[in-house]
N, C-alpha and C positions, 0 to 999 in steps of 0.2 A: 501564275501556275503553283505558287506556293499557298497562294486563298483555294484553290480548289483540292487541293492534295488530300485534307481531311474527310471529303466528302466522297473521294474515291471507292471506298469498300461499300458506300450505300448506292452509289450510283450502277458500279457494275453488275448487279443483280437485275437491275431495270432494264439495263440495256439488253441483257441475256433475254429477259423477259417477254422486251419488246421484239426481238428478232426472232423468238420463238412463235410469237403470236402471228406475226405477219407471215412466217413460213409455213405454219398451219394453215392459216386461212387462205395464201396461196396455193397451197397444194390442192386444197378442198376445192377451191375456186375452177383450177385446171380440171379436176376430175368429175365435177358435176355438170349436168347438160339443163338442168330447171332452176333458174335463179328469176328473182324478182328484178328486173332490169337488164340491162346488158352486160354480157361478160366483162368487155373492156373497162366499163364505168367501174365496176366493182374491183377490179385490177389495179386501175388508178387509185382508187379510195382507199384498198388496201396498201398500197406502195407510199403514197404522199400524204395521207391524212396523218398518220404517226400514230401513238399509241391506240386511237380512239377508232383508227380505220378498220382494223381486224375484227374486233367487237361489233361495231357496225355492222359488217358484213355478216358476223356470224348470227345479230339477233335480226337484222331485217332482211338481208339479202338472200338468203336461204328458203328455198320454198318447201321442201320437205320438213 
């Protein structure tokens, strides 16, 4: 645990950014009717792929 302690101030903003991106992408996914692909598939990508999942959804998944 002591080895991680110096990196905590750097990790906290990354975790907050990741959660914010996931929340924004998931809320957008729930509100959108037209997508490129199945809604359940994009939901899994947003929730499980990590930091890249929400970005992939915003770039490739939205139709408008």
